[in-house]
C-alpha positions in Angstrom: 0.0 -0.2 0.2 1.2 3.8 -0.5 0.3 6.9 -0.7 -1.7 8.3 -3.7 -2.8 11.7 -2.3 -2.9 14.2 0.6 -5.2 17.2 1.1 -5.8 19.5 3.7 -9.8 21.1 4.4 -10.0 24.1 6.0 -13.6 25.4 7.6 -15.3 27.6 9.3 -18.2 28.7 11.1 -18.6 31.9 12.3 -20.3 32.1 15.8 -23.9 34.0 15.8 -23.5 36.5 18.4 -25.1 34.8 21.3 -22.3 32.0 20.8 -19.4 34.4 20.8 -17.0 33.5 24.0 -14.6 35.4 25.8 -11.6 35.7 28.0 -8.7 37.9 28.8 -9.0 41.2 26.2 -10.6 38.8 22.9 -13.7 37.6 22.0 -14.1 34.7 19.4 -16.2 35.4 16.5 -15.9 31.5 14.7 -14.6 27.9 15.0 -12.1 26.9 12.7 -11.0 23.2 11.7 -7.8 21.9 9.4 -8.3 18.3 8.2 -5.9 16.3 6.4 -6.6 13.7 4.4 -4.5 11.0 2.6 -5.7 8.5 -0.1 -3.9 5.0 -0.8 -3.7 2.9 -3.4 -6.0 0.3 -1.8 -9.3 2.7 -1.3 -7.9 3.6 2.5 -8.2 6.6 3.7 -7.3 8.3 6.9 -8.2 11.5 8.4 -6.8 13.4 11.0 -7.5 17.3 12.6 -4.3 19.1 13.2 -4.9 21.9 15.6 -6.1 25.0 14.3 -3.7 27.1 16.2 -1.5 26.6 13.5 -3.7 29.0 11.3 -5.5 26.9 8.6 -4.0 28.1 5.4 -0.2 27.9 6.5 -1.3 24.2 7.9 -2.6 23.7 4.5 1.0 25.0 2.8 3.2 23.3 5.3 1.1 20.0 4.4 1.4 20.3 0.5 5.3 21.0 1.1 5.4 17.5 3.1 3.1 15.8 0.8 6.2 15.9 -1.3 8.0 12.8 1.2 5.0 11.1 1.4 3.5 10.3 -1.5 4.6 6.8 -2.8 5.3 6.2 0.7 3.9 3.0 2.9 1.8 4.9 5.5 2.1 1.6 7.9 6.0 2.4 7.5 6.6 4.6 11.4 9.2 5.9 9.4 7.0 7.6 6.6 5.6 9.9 9.2 7.2 13.4 9.6 8.3 14.7 13.4 7.5 17.8 15.2 10.1 20.1 15.5 9.1 22.8 18.6 10.4 25.8 15.9 7.2 26.5 14.5 3.4 26.0 15.0 1.6 25.5 11.6 4.8 23.2 10.8 3.9 21.2 13.9 0.1 21.0 13.8 0.5 19.8 10.4 2.6 16.8 11.9 -0.3 16.4 14.2 -3.0 15.7 11.3 -1.0 13.9 9.4 0.6 11.9 12.0 -3.0 11.1 12.9 -4.5 10.3 9.4 -1.4 7.6 9.2 -2.6 6.5 12.5 -6.0 6.2 11.3 -4.5 4.2 8.1 -2.7 1.6 9.8 -5.1 1.0 12.2 -7.9 0.1 9.4 -5.5 -1.6 7.8 -4.8 -4.3 10.6 -8.5 -4.2 11.0 -8.5 -2.5 15.0 -9.5 0.2 16.1 -7.0 3.2 16.8 -6.6 2.4 20.6 -6.1 -1.3 20.5 -3.3 -0.7 18.1 -1.7 1.8 20.6 -2.1 -0.8 23.7 -3.1 -4.3 24.3 -5.9 -3.6 26.2 -7.1 0.1 26.2 -10.5 1.0 27.8 -13.6 1.1 26.0 -14.9 4.3 26.9 -13.5 7.9 28.5 -14.6 10.4 30.5 -14.6 14.0 29.7 -14.8 16.8 31.6 -16.5 20.0 30.3 -14.2 22.8 29.4 -15.2 26.1 29.6 -15.5 29.1 31.6 -15.0 31.5 29.0 -18.6 33.2 28.9 -18.1 35.0 32.7 -17.5 38.9 32.6 -16.2 40.4 35.8 -18.3 43.6 34.9 -21.5 41.4 34.3 -22.4 38.9 36.3 -19.4 36.4 37.0 -21.4 34.2 38.7 -22.3 33.0 35.0 -19.5 30.9 35.4 -21.2 29.3 38.8 -24.3 28.7 36.3 -22.8 27.6 33.4 -20.7 25.0 35.5 -24.2 23.4 37.2 -25.3 23.2 33.8 -22.5 21.4 33.0 -23.4 18.9 36.3 -26.8 18.4 35.2 -25.9 17.4 31.5 -24.1 14.5 33.6 -20.3 15.6 33.4 -18.7 14.8 36.7 -15.1 17.2 36.1 -15.4 21.0 34.7 -12.4 23.0 34.0 -12.6 26.9 34.1 -10.5 30.0 33.2 -10.0 33.2 35.2 -12.6 35.6 33.2 -11.9 38.8 31.8 -8.9 41.3 32.1 -8.2 41.9 35.7 -7.3 45.0 35.6 -10.6 46.3 33.8 -12.6 45.3 36.7 -10.2 45.7 39.6 -10.2 42.3 40.3 -8.0 41.2 42.7 -6.7 37.6 44.1 -9.0 37.7 47.1 -12.4 38.3 45.1 -11.2 35.5 42.6 -11.0 33.2 45.1 -14.1 34.2 46.4 -15.9 33.7 43.4 -14.0 29.9 43.7 -15.5 29.4 46.7 -18.7 30.6 45.8 -18.3 28.0 43.1 -17.1 25.2 45.1 -20.0 24.9 47.9 -22.9 25.3 44.6 -21.3 22.0 43.2 -20.9 21.1 46.7 -18.3 17.6 45.7 -20.5 16.5 43.0 -18.4 16.9 40.7 -14.3 17.9 40.3 -13.4 20.9 39.2 -10.1 22.3 37.6 -8.7 25.9 36.6 -7.0 27.4 33.8 -4.8 30.1 34.8 -3.8 30.3 30.4 -0.3 32.2 31.6 -1.7 35.1 32.8 -1.0 35.2 36.9 2.4 36.2 38.6 3.9 33.9 40.4 2.5 35.6 43.9 -1.1 35.4 42.7 -0.8 32.0 41.5 0.7 31.0 44.7 -2.1 32.6 46.9 -4.9 31.3 44.3 -3.5 27.6 44.2 -3.8 27.7 47.8 -7.1 28.5 47.7 -7.7 25.7 45.0 -6.0 23.4 47.7 -8.4 23.6 50.3 -11.4 23.6 48.0 -10.1 20.2 46.6 -9.9 21.1 43.0 -7.8 18.6 40.8 -5.5 20.6 39.2 -4.2 24.4 38.6 -3.1 24.6 34.7 -0.6 27.1 33.6 -0.8 29.2 36.2 2.2 31.5 35.2 3.5 31.5 31.8 5.0 28.6 30.5 8.3 29.5 29.5 9.3 30.3 33.7 10.2 26.7 34.5 11.4 28.1 37.9 8.6 29.2 38.7 6.7 26.3 38.2 8.7 24.2 39.9 8.7 25.9 43.1 4.7 26.1 42.7 4.1 22.2 42.4 6.6 21.9 45.1 4.6 24.4 47.5 1.0 23.4 46.6 -1.4 20.8 47.4 -3.1 21.1 44.1 -1.1 19.3 41.2 0.1 22.2 38.7 -0.2 21.4 35.2 0.8 22.8 31.7 2.9 21.7 28.6 -0.2 22.0 25.8 2.0 23.6 23.6 5.1 22.0 23.8 5.1 19.4 21.0 8.4 17.1 21.6 9.7 15.1 23.9 13.0 17.2 24.5 10.6 20.5 25.2 8.9 18.2 28.3 11.8 16.4 29.2 13.2 19.1 32.3 9.8 20.3 33.0 9.3 16.3 33.8 12.6 15.9 35.4 12.9 18.5 37.0 9.1 18.3 38.8 7.5 21.5 37.3 4.2 19.3 36.3 2.4 16.5 38.5 0.2 16.1 35.2 1.6 16.9 31.5 -1.2 17.5 28.8 0.5 17.2 25.1 -1.9 17.7 22.5 -2.0 15.1 19.5 -3.5 17.6 16.7 -0.4 19.6 17.9 2.2 17.1 17.9 0.8 13.9 16.5 0.0 10.8 18.2 3.5 8.9 17.7 5.3 11.9 19.7 2.5 12.1 22.3 3.0 8.8 22.9 7.1 9.0 23.9 5.6 12.0 25.8 3.7 9.8 27.9 6.0 6.7 28.2 8.4 9.6 29.7 5.8 11.3 32.0 5.2 8.1 33.6 8.8 7.4 33.7 8.9 10.3 36.0 5.5 9.6 37.8 3.8 12.0 36.2 0.2 11.2 34.7 -0.8 12.9 31.4 -4.4 14.4 30.6 -3.8 15.8 27.1 -5.1 19.2 26.2 -8.0 19.3 23.7 -9.8 22.0 22.5 -12.4 22.9 18.9 -13.7 20.0 17.5 -14.8 16.4 17.2 -12.7 14.4 14.6 -9.5 15.6 17.5 -11.8 14.9 20.2 -11.5 11.4 19.0 -8.2 10.9 18.1 -7.7 12.4 21.8 -10.0 9.4 23.5 -8.3 6.8 21.4 -4.9 7.9 23.1 -6.6 8.2 26.3 -8.0 4.8 26.6 -4.5 3.6 25.3 -2.8 5.1 28.3 -1.1 3.2 31.3 -3.0 5.6 33.3 -6.1 7.3 31.9 -7.8 9.9 33.7 -10.3 12.5 32.0 -10.5 13.8 28.5 -11.1 17.7 27.8 -14.2 18.7 25.8 -14.7 22.3 24.5 -18.1 23.6 25.4 -18.1 26.6 23.4 -17.3 25.3 19.8 -20.6 25.2 18.4 -22.0 23.2 15.9 -19.2 22.9 13.5 -17.1 20.3 16.4 -19.3 17.8 15.6 -21.0 18.3 12.5 -17.5 17.6 10.1 -18.2 14.0 10.9 -20.9 11.8 9.5 -21.8 9.5 12.1 -20.2 11.3 15.4 -20.2 8.5 18.5 -21.8 11.8 20.7 -20.9 12.0 24.3 -23.2 10.8 27.0 -23.4 11.2 30.7 -20.2 12.7 30.5 -18.5 9.9 28.7 -17.5 9.1 24.8 -17.6 5.4 23.8 -14.8 4.5 21.3 -16.0 3.2 17.9 -15.9 -0.7 17.7 -14.9 0.6 14.0 -11.0 0.0 12.6 -9.3 3.4 13.1 -11.0 6.2 14.5 -14.0 5.1 13.2 -15.5 7.6 11.9 -15.9 9.4 8.6 -16.5 13.2 7.6 -19.6 14.5 6.4 -20.4 15.2 2.8 -19.5 18.7 1.4 -18.0 19.8 4.4 -16.1 22.8 2.3 -19.0 24.3 0.7 -21.0 23.7 4.3 -18.1 25.5 6.1 -16.2 27.6 3.6 -12.7 28.9 5.4 -13.0 32.7 6.1 -9.9 34.7 6.5 -8.5 36.2 9.8 -8.0 35.6 13.4 -10.7 33.5 15.4 -11.0 36.6 17.6 -10.9 40.1 18.0 -8.9 42.2 20.8 -11.5 44.1 23.3 -10.4 47.2 24.6 -12.1 48.9 28.0 
């Protein structure tokens, strides 16, 4: 079997006003997708979603360049897959889509679900956590985040992650005020679901220490990327000082980039993104993390094909925990698939069909034509 063609679908769905979400200083206006499609001479087609953080048109350009090294090669040969470099987001996101599509082909050729190719006895279902907390505004009913979280509880989710809201300086938000909101949230949830906080690298070390101590008292499951990711020493200090596990690494795409953070105790949970680094590298990162006694809970934002790839990955981990699911992506998230295995009661059951177990919906480029430009606009007050 050899590869005969490689292409990329660039898709967009503009958000209705009520679907727009906001955090920090920006408001989203659309949802994007970049999907790599690899065809073979034996009629097997592989699909893989690349993280659109690499910008879909730039990802397509990188895929076109890399296709010169792929066409005519055996998709089942591990040496065929390109590698992430950690130096270019468009390149690494393109690699993420290509590598996932190649694994889809290999597992279809083997007649087995992808997770079963990655591990001998994978889980059949993966617990999801609702990922949002990006709709509340410190100037307008910040308690909305509590109402939203309780809504996810009613939908059957057993865990939820939120963010730190709109720009704190606009509204005079202090650490004490933020921690007060977290206490109110914890009281409302009353132990019925796990809670996580993503700092989006927005806090100072002093702020992160104070917030992290309160999260530990409240029993939060983790504290994600509290400070800028490049400040490894701050992560080491915070992880040592706090009871709540400090996590991160979603933008790291190579084992080499993760290595010092794992070796030096900067993370208690590592969060690689398959759509950013590929399944092959994500498995290597998981092996390294396991050697250092660090769990893996991958970053997963955007669409359903990406979520399926991550679900197979999580199901194959030695210590599978939870998988992130974006709650604000809109209809594009699952409508890209012809037969999506929709989550139920906070769980995603893996398809039993070979490969990723799903097909793309028809006429995607006609239904969701790509719209140029950033997915968000800056807001100033």
